[in-house]
C-alpha positions as CSV (number, residue, x, y, z in Angstrom):
1,X,112.3,214.4,124.1
2,X,111.9,218.0,125.0
3,X,109.2,219.3,127.3
4,X,108.8,215.9,129.0
5,X,106.7,214.5,126.2
6,X,106.9,211.1,124.7
7,X,108.1,211.3,121.1
8,X,106.4,209.2,118.4
9,X,108.7,207.1,116.2
10,X,106.2,205.4,113.8
11,X,103.9,203.4,116.1
12,X,106.6,202.8,118.8
13,X,106.6,204.9,122.0
14,X,109.8,206.1,123.7
15,X,110.1,207.1,127.3
16,X,111.8,209.7,129.5
17,X,114.6,208.8,131.9
18,X,118.3,208.2,132.1
19,X,120.6,205.4,133.3
20,X,121.0,205.9,137.0
21,X,123.8,204.7,139.3
22,X,121.1,202.8,141.2
23,X,120.0,200.8,138.2
24,X,123.5,200.1,137.1
25,X,124.5,198.7,140.5
26,X,121.4,196.6,140.7
27,X,122.0,195.2,137.3
28,X,125.7,194.4,138.1
29,X,124.7,192.5,141.3
30,X,121.9,190.6,139.5
31,X,124.2,189.8,136.5
32,X,126.5,188.0,138.9
33,X,124.0,185.1,138.4
34,X,125.9,184.5,135.2
35,X,129.0,183.8,137.3
36,X,127.3,180.6,138.4
37,X,126.7,179.3,134.9
38,X,130.1,180.3,133.6
39,X,132.0,178.9,136.6
40,X,130.4,175.6,136.2
41,X,131.0,175.5,132.4
42,X,134.7,176.2,133.0
43,X,135.3,174.1,136.1
44,X,133.8,170.9,134.9
45,X,136.0,170.7,131.8
46,X,139.2,171.3,133.9
47,X,138.3,168.9,136.7
48,X,137.5,166.1,134.2
49,X,141.1,166.4,132.9
50,X,142.6,166.0,136.4
51,X,144.2,162.6,137.2
52,X,143.2,162.7,140.9
53,X,139.6,163.3,140.1
54,X,139.5,160.6,137.4
55,X,141.3,158.1,139.6
56,X,138.7,158.5,142.3
57,X,135.5,158.6,140.2
58,X,136.4,157.4,136.7
59,X,139.5,155.1,136.9
60,X,138.8,153.6,133.5
61,X,139.1,157.0,131.8
62,X,142.3,157.7,133.8
63,X,143.9,154.5,132.4
64,X,142.8,155.3,128.9
65,X,144.0,158.8,129.1
66,X,147.5,157.9,130.1
67,X,147.8,154.9,127.8
68,X,150.2,155.3,124.9
69,X,148.3,154.8,121.7
70,X,149.2,155.1,118.0
71,X,145.8,155.0,116.4
72,X,142.7,157.2,115.9
73,X,141.6,156.0,119.4
74,X,143.4,159.2,120.5
75,X,140.1,160.8,119.8
76,X,138.3,158.3,122.1
77,X,140.4,158.4,125.3
78,X,137.6,160.3,127.2
79,X,134.6,158.6,125.7
80,X,132.8,157.5,128.9
81,X,129.1,157.8,129.6
82,X,129.7,158.2,133.3
83,X,132.1,161.1,132.8
84,X,129.6,162.7,130.4
85,X,126.8,162.3,132.9
86,X,128.9,164.2,135.5
87,X,128.9,167.2,133.1
88,X,125.4,166.8,131.6
89,X,123.4,165.9,134.7
90,X,123.5,169.6,135.8
91,X,121.8,170.7,132.6
92,X,119.1,168.1,132.8
93,X,118.3,169.3,136.3
94,X,118.3,172.9,135.0
95,X,115.9,172.0,132.3
96,X,113.3,170.7,134.8
97,X,113.9,173.5,137.3
98,X,113.3,176.2,134.6
99,X,109.6,175.3,134.5
100,X,109.2,175.6,138.3
101,X,111.2,178.8,138.1
102,X,108.7,180.2,135.5
103,X,106.0,180.1,138.2
104,X,108.1,181.6,141.0
105,X,109.3,184.3,138.6
106,X,105.7,185.3,137.8
107,X,104.0,184.7,141.3
108,X,106.8,185.6,143.7
109,X,109.0,187.9,141.6
110,X,112.4,188.0,139.9
111,X,114.5,188.6,143.0
112,X,113.0,185.7,145.0
113,X,113.8,183.4,142.1
114,X,117.4,184.7,142.1
115,X,117.6,184.0,145.9
116,X,116.4,180.4,145.4
117,X,119.0,180.0,142.7
118,X,121.9,181.2,144.9
119,X,120.9,179.0,147.9
120,X,120.5,175.9,145.7
121,X,123.9,176.5,144.0
122,X,125.5,177.0,147.4
123,X,124.2,173.6,148.6
124,X,125.4,171.9,145.4
125,X,128.9,173.4,145.7
126,X,129.2,172.1,149.2
127,X,128.1,168.6,148.3
128,X,130.5,168.4,145.3
129,X,133.5,169.6,147.4
130,X,132.8,166.9,150.0
131,X,131.8,164.1,147.5
132,X,132.9,160.6,148.6
133,X,131.3,158.7,145.7
134,X,129.8,159.2,142.3
135,X,126.2,159.3,143.7
136,X,127.1,162.2,146.0
137,X,128.9,163.9,143.2
138,X,125.9,163.6,140.8
139,X,123.5,164.8,143.6
140,X,125.6,167.9,144.0
141,X,125.5,168.5,140.3
142,X,121.7,168.2,140.3
143,X,121.5,170.9,143.0
144,X,123.8,173.1,140.9
145,X,121.5,172.5,138.0
146,X,118.5,173.7,140.0
147,X,120.4,176.9,140.7
148,X,121.4,177.4,137.1
149,X,117.8,176.8,136.0
150,X,116.4,179.4,138.4
151,X,119.2,181.9,137.7
152,X,118.9,181.7,134.0
153,X,115.2,182.2,134.2
154,X,115.2,185.2,136.5
155,X,118.4,187.2,135.7
156,X,117.9,188.0,131.9
157,X,114.3,189.0,132.7
158,X,115.4,191.2,135.6
159,X,118.0,192.9,133.5
160,X,115.7,193.5,130.5
161,X,113.0,195.0,132.7
162,X,115.3,197.2,134.8
163,X,117.3,198.7,131.9
164,X,116.1,201.7,129.9
165,X,115.4,200.7,126.3
166,X,118.3,202.6,124.8
167,X,120.8,200.6,127.0
168,X,118.9,197.4,127.4
169,X,121.3,195.4,125.2
170,X,124.4,196.5,127.0
171,X,123.0,196.0,130.5
172,X,121.5,192.6,129.6
173,X,124.8,191.5,128.2
174,X,126.4,191.9,131.6
175,X,124.8,188.5,132.3
176,X,126.8,186.9,129.5
177,X,129.9,189.0,130.6
178,X,129.5,187.4,134.0
179,X,129.3,184.0,132.4
180,X,132.6,184.6,130.6
181,X,134.3,185.9,133.7
182,X,133.1,182.8,135.5
183,X,134.6,180.6,132.8
184,X,137.9,182.5,133.0
185,X,138.1,182.3,136.8
186,X,137.3,178.6,136.6
187,X,140.1,178.0,134.1
188,X,142.6,180.0,136.2
189,X,141.6,178.1,139.3
190,X,141.9,174.7,137.5
191,X,145.3,175.7,136.3
192,X,146.4,176.3,140.0
193,X,144.5,173.4,141.7
194,X,145.8,170.9,139.2
195,X,149.1,171.1,141.0
196,X,147.5,170.6,144.4
197,X,147.3,166.8,144.7
198,X,145.2,164.9,145.7
199,X,142.6,167.4,146.8
200,X,142.9,170.1,144.1
201,X,139.7,169.1,142.4
202,X,137.7,169.5,145.7
203,X,138.9,173.1,145.9
204,X,137.9,173.7,142.3
205,X,134.4,172.4,142.8
206,X,133.9,174.0,146.2
207,X,134.8,177.5,145.1
208,X,131.5,177.5,143.2
209,X,130.1,178.7,146.5
210,X,131.7,182.1,145.9
211,X,129.4,183.1,142.9
212,X,126.5,181.5,144.7
213,X,127.1,183.9,147.6
214,X,127.1,186.9,145.2
215,X,123.7,185.8,143.7
216,X,122.2,185.1,147.1
217,X,123.2,188.7,148.2
218,X,121.6,190.0,144.9
219,X,118.4,188.2,145.8
220,X,118.4,189.9,149.2
221,X,119.6,193.4,148.3
222,X,118.4,194.2,144.7
223,X,115.0,195.9,144.3
224,X,112.3,194.1,142.5
225,X,111.6,195.2,138.9
226,X,108.7,197.7,138.5
227,X,107.1,195.3,135.9
228,X,106.9,192.5,138.4
229,X,105.7,194.6,141.2
230,X,102.9,196.1,139.1
231,X,102.0,192.6,137.7
232,X,101.6,191.4,141.3
233,X,99.4,194.3,142.3
234,X,102.0,196.6,144.1
235,X,101.2,199.6,142.0
236,X,102.5,202.4,144.1
237,X,105.7,200.5,145.0
238,X,106.2,199.7,141.3
239,X,105.9,203.4,140.4
240,X,108.3,204.4,143.2
241,X,110.9,201.9,141.9
242,X,110.4,203.1,138.3
243,X,111.0,206.7,139.4
244,X,114.1,205.7,141.2
245,X,115.7,203.6,138.5
246,X,114.8,206.1,135.7
247,X,116.0,209.2,137.7
248,X,112.9,211.3,136.8
249,X,109.4,211.8,138.1
250,X,108.1,211.9,134.6
251,X,107.6,208.2,134.1
252,X,103.9,208.4,133.3
253,X,104.1,207.0,129.8
254,X,106.2,204.0,130.8
255,X,104.1,203.4,133.9
256,X,100.8,203.5,132.0
257,X,102.2,200.9,129.5
258,X,103.2,198.7,132.4
259,X,99.7,199.1,133.9
260,X,98.1,198.1,130.6
261,X,100.5,195.2,130.2
262,X,99.7,194.1,133.8
263,X,96.0,194.2,133.2
264,X,96.4,191.9,130.2
265,X,98.8,189.7,132.1
266,X,96.4,189.3,135.1
267,X,93.6,188.2,132.8
268,X,95.9,185.3,131.6
269,X,95.5,182.4,134.0
270,X,97.5,179.9,131.9
271,X,100.5,181.7,130.3
272,X,101.8,178.5,128.6
273,X,98.4,178.1,126.9
274,X,98.2,181.8,126.0
275,X,101.7,181.7,124.5
276,X,100.4,179.6,121.6
277,X,98.2,182.4,120.3
278,X,99.0,183.9,116.8
279,X,100.4,187.1,118.3
280,X,103.0,185.2,120.2
281,X,104.0,182.8,117.4
282,X,107.2,184.6,116.2
283,X,108.4,185.0,119.8
284,X,107.9,181.3,120.5
285,X,109.8,180.4,117.3
286,X,112.7,182.6,118.5
287,X,112.5,181.2,122.1
288,X,112.9,177.7,120.6
289,X,115.4,178.2,117.8
290,X,117.8,180.8,119.2
291,X,118.9,178.7,122.3
292,X,118.9,175.6,120.0
293,X,121.2,177.3,117.6
294,X,123.3,178.8,120.4
295,X,124.2,175.3,121.5
296,X,124.8,174.0,118.0
297,X,127.4,176.7,117.4
298,X,129.5,174.1,119.3
299,X,130.6,176.6,122.0
300,X,129.8,174.5,125.0
301,X,131.6,171.5,123.4
302,X,134.6,173.7,123.4
303,X,134.1,175.3,126.8
304,X,133.1,172.1,128.7
305,X,135.9,170.1,127.3
306,X,138.6,172.6,126.3
307,X,141.3,171.0,128.4
308,X,140.2,167.5,127.3
309,X,140.1,168.7,123.7
310,X,143.5,170.2,123.8
311,X,144.9,167.2,125.6
312,X,143.2,165.0,122.9
313,X,145.0,166.8,120.0
314,X,148.4,166.4,121.6
315,X,148.9,169.1,124.2
316,X,150.4,168.2,127.5
317,X,148.3,168.3,130.7
318,X,149.5,171.7,131.9
319,X,149.5,173.1,128.3
320,X,145.9,172.0,127.8
321,X,144.8,173.8,130.9
322,X,146.8,176.9,129.9
323,X,145.3,176.9,126.5
324,X,141.8,176.8,128.1
325,X,142.8,179.9,130.1
326,X,143.7,181.7,126.9
327,X,140.4,181.0,125.3
328,X,138.6,182.0,128.5
329,X,140.4,185.4,128.4
330,X,139.4,185.9,124.8
331,X,135.8,185.1,125.7
332,X,135.8,187.9,128.3
333,X,137.4,190.6,126.1
334,X,135.1,189.8,123.1
335,X,132.0,190.0,125.3
336,X,133.1,193.5,126.3
337,X,133.1,194.3,122.6
338,X,129.5,193.1,122.4
339,X,128.5,195.1,125.5
340,X,129.9,198.3,123.9
341,X,128.4,197.8,120.5
342,X,125.1,196.0,120.8
343,X,123.1,199.2,121.4
344,X,125.0,201.1,118.8
345,X,125.2,198.6,115.9
346,X,122.2,196.4,116.8
347,X,121.6,192.7,117.2
348,X,121.4,191.5,113.6
349,X,124.8,192.7,112.4
350,X,126.5,191.0,115.4
351,X,124.6,187.8,114.7
352,X,125.6,187.8,111.1
353,X,129.3,188.8,111.4
354,X,129.7,186.3,114.3
355,X,128.3,183.5,112.2
356,X,130.6,184.1,109.3
357,X,133.7,184.3,111.6
358,X,132.7,181.1,113.4
359,X,132.2,179.2,110.2
360,X,135.6,180.1,108.7
361,X,137.5,179.3,111.9
362,X,135.8,175.9,112.3
363,X,136.5,174.9,108.7
364,X,140.2,175.8,109.1
365,X,140.5,173.9,112.4
366,X,139.0,170.8,110.7
367,X,141.4,171.0,107.8
368,X,144.5,171.2,110.1
369,X,143.3,168.2,112.2
370,X,142.4,166.2,109.1
371,X,145.8,166.7,107.5
372,X,148.1,166.9,110.5
373,X,146.7,164.8,113.4
374,X,145.5,161.2,114.1
375,X,147.1,157.8,113.9
376,X,150.9,158.2,114.0
377,X,150.7,162.0,113.1
378,X,151.0,164.6,115.9
379,X,150.8,168.3,115.7
380,X,154.0,170.3,115.7
381,X,154.3,173.2,118.1
382,X,153.5,175.7,115.4
383,X,150.4,173.7,114.2
384,X,149.2,173.4,117.8
385,X,149.6,177.1,118.3
386,X,147.6,177.6,115.1
387,X,144.7,175.5,116.4
388,X,144.7,177.5,119.6
389,X,144.6,180.8,117.7
390,X,141.7,179.6,115.5
391,X,139.8,178.4,118.6
392,X,140.3,181.9,120.0
393,X,139.0,183.4,116.8
394,X,136.0,181.2,117.0
395,X,135.4,181.9,120.7
396,X,135.7,185.7,120.1
397,X,133.0,185.5,117.3
398,X,130.6,183.6,119.6
399,X,131.3,185.9,122.5
400,X,130.2,189.1,120.7
401,X,127.3,187.4,118.9
402,X,125.4,184.2,119.7
403,X,126.7,184.1,123.3
404,X,125.2,187.3,124.7
405,X,122.4,187.7,122.1
406,X,121.2,184.2,122.7
407,X,120.0,185.4,126.1
408,X,119.3,189.0,125.3
409,X,116.9,188.7,122.4
410,X,114.5,186.0,123.9
411,X,114.3,188.0,127.2
412,X,113.2,191.2,125.5
413,X,110.7,190.1,122.9
414,X,107.7,188.7,124.9
415,X,104.8,190.7,126.3
416,X,104.4,190.8,130.0
417,X,101.6,188.2,130.2
418,X,103.8,185.5,128.6
419,X,107.3,186.8,129.6
420,X,107.9,184.3,132.3
421,X,106.6,181.4,130.2
422,X,108.6,182.6,127.2
423,X,111.8,182.7,129.3
424,X,111.1,179.2,130.7
425,X,110.9,178.0,127.1
426,X,114.2,179.7,126.3
427,X,116.0,178.3,129.4
428,X,114.6,174.8,129.0
429,X,115.4,174.6,125.3
430,X,118.9,175.9,126.1
431,X,119.4,173.4,128.9
432,X,118.0,170.5,126.9
433,X,120.5,171.0,124.1
434,X,123.3,171.9,126.4
435,X,122.5,168.5,128.0
436,X,122.5,166.8,124.6
437,X,125.8,168.3,123.6
438,X,127.5,167.7,126.9
439,X,126.3,164.0,127.0
440,X,127.2,163.3,123.4
441,X,130.2,165.4,122.6
442,X,133.0,163.0,123.7
443,X,131.2,160.1,121.8
444,X,130.8,162.3,118.7
445,X,134.5,163.4,119.0
446,X,135.4,159.7,119.1
447,X,133.5,158.8,116.0
448,X,133.6,162.1,114.0
449,X,137.2,163.0,114.9
450,X,138.1,166.3,113.2
451,X,134.6,166.1,111.5
452,X,133.1,167.4,114.8
453,X,134.1,170.9,113.7
454,X,132.5,170.4,110.2
455,X,129.4,169.2,111.9
456,X,129.0,172.4,114.0
457,X,130.1,174.6,111.0
458,X,127.2,173.3,109.0
459,X,124.8,174.4,111.8
460,X,126.4,177.8,111.9
461,X,125.5,178.3,108.2
462,X,121.9,177.3,108.9
463,X,121.5,179.7,111.9
464,X,123.2,182.6,110.1
465,X,120.8,182.3,107.2
466,X,117.9,182.0,109.6
467,X,118.7,185.2,111.5
468,X,119.3,187.1,108.2
469,X,115.8,186.2,107.0
470,X,113.6,186.0,110.1
471,X,115.1,188.0,113.0
472,X,114.0,191.7,113.1
473,X,116.1,194.4,114.8
474,X,115.1,195.0,118.4
475,X,117.6,197.7,119.2
476,X,116.2,200.6,121.2
477,X,112.6,199.4,121.2
478,X,110.8,199.7,124.5
479,X,110.1,196.3,125.9
480,X,106.4,196.8,126.2
481,X,106.2,198.1,122.6
482,X,108.0,195.1,121.0
483,X,104.8,193.9,119.3
484,X,105.2,196.6,116.6
485,X,108.6,195.0,115.5
486,X,106.8,191.9,114.4
487,X,104.1,193.8,112.6
488,X,106.7,195.6,110.5
489,X,108.7,192.5,109.5
490,X,108.3,191.2,106.0
491,X,107.4,187.7,107.1
492,X,106.0,187.9,110.6
493,X,103.5,190.6,109.6
494,X,101.6,187.9,107.7
495,X,101.1,186.0,111.0
496,X,100.9,188.6,113.8
497,X,97.4,190.2,114.0
498,X,97.3,193.9,113.5
499,X,96.2,196.3,116.3
500,X,92.8,196.6,114.7
501,X,92.4,192.8,114.6
502,X,93.3,192.7,118.3
503,X,90.7,195.4,119.1
504,X,93.3,198.1,119.9
505,X,93.6,201.5,118.4
506,X,97.1,202.3,117.3
507,X,98.9,205.3,118.9
508,X,97.8,208.7,117.5
509,X,100.2,211.7,117.2
510,X,98.7,214.8,118.7
511,X,100.0,218.3,119.8
512,X,103.0,218.2,117.5
513,X,104.6,215.1,118.8
514,X,102.8,213.8,122.0
515,X,101.4,210.4,121.7
516,X,97.8,209.6,122.7
517,X,97.8,206.3,124.5
518,X,96.2,203.2,122.7
519,X,92.8,202.3,124.0
520,X,90.9,199.0,123.9
521,X,88.0,199.2,121.4
522,X,84.8,198.4,123.2
């Protein structure tokens, strides 16, 4: 990009700029919103395996858990709708909150939405730590859910808009990295507080206030994204922020694209109605199916209930929590692999490799449990270790594929005028099926037994084939130029209208490489 000019690569424009320390620090602080989501996923599974917690709120489960049994009811010890409601109520609240968060994200900005998320999570953590009955516990979970809904709406958008195109994947994946760190911290805390009777579970739930404080600070300190500022009419401030985060005064091309996107966005009074237009059809399909598939990899079944699952298949109480710590550590390391490779190798190859690896490990886990566990059969130490290793292989595959990419891809593919609505669809779909899996997993485990892994393996085959056929590569494409990706795809080009059909002249190469800006055809 010599001479300060924008280079033309086909019809896609690329911009000047570098990755500044300023943008890196802002993204790190914003990505701490993932700690909230991850901490909850990890903490709820560990707490529901603690005898003190079960005795206070779910005494029937506590009695079933510690009852000696020699039948396949080993798979059913934790099958309790109230216990599942404790885990899943958060995600139902997050689903509803995501639609309200869509409007605050568009009208008030990304950072205000993050601030609301942090404060709501802080209130929920306080209520849960002080809970005296199940109603108080569930109310706290609902407030946590509101925080998760607002954070998951705002943070991926914030990261995608702040990051330069060439590093958007890596910076956005910091959200998923924060989720995995939250899960690992929760597993370590559960391992320690399990020994602190009878109040250890209160400490586990109350420490959710720590990531909430980080996100609240992010909502106060982080700059607003230039896209949001320009969309809301703060043009000079938006350009000033863009100059600061790109580290160059030569931001004209990117700024003009943002202005054009903002003009279109401001003409759209009903984003949810506009999102149904033909040009947005492939993005809507991805916003619905990618989070759906992400949940039906089975990952949250593993992460929510890892200690319960390991306890169910014969691990002791401490061993089950320790095994959950191991899988949490693998989750963090594998996410770092994704962060380092997503902008080098691209999204599609990670999706495909991760799908194959998850499928193989799930099939092997099912075979071991089918042959070696249930009734009067228990796993030997070696067999149990083998199950943990295979779970780690599965978790690693998810952590460098469907985990981070399930948030990255939907957040980067929508045009500005429907971006908040698109993210709301993504978050609400994710939360809906997270709720379904959390509410149903223990019952499914009871009835399917080892077949639970075959069930999820079947879905992994479907989603891997889908991404192979229908997901284009988005690596390195500027976020406001993403429409060209769909127009070049073998299937979606039949659906997405061309620039001419939309009344826009495509970019024209002039002066040996400069790009003349597209104009509306009058």
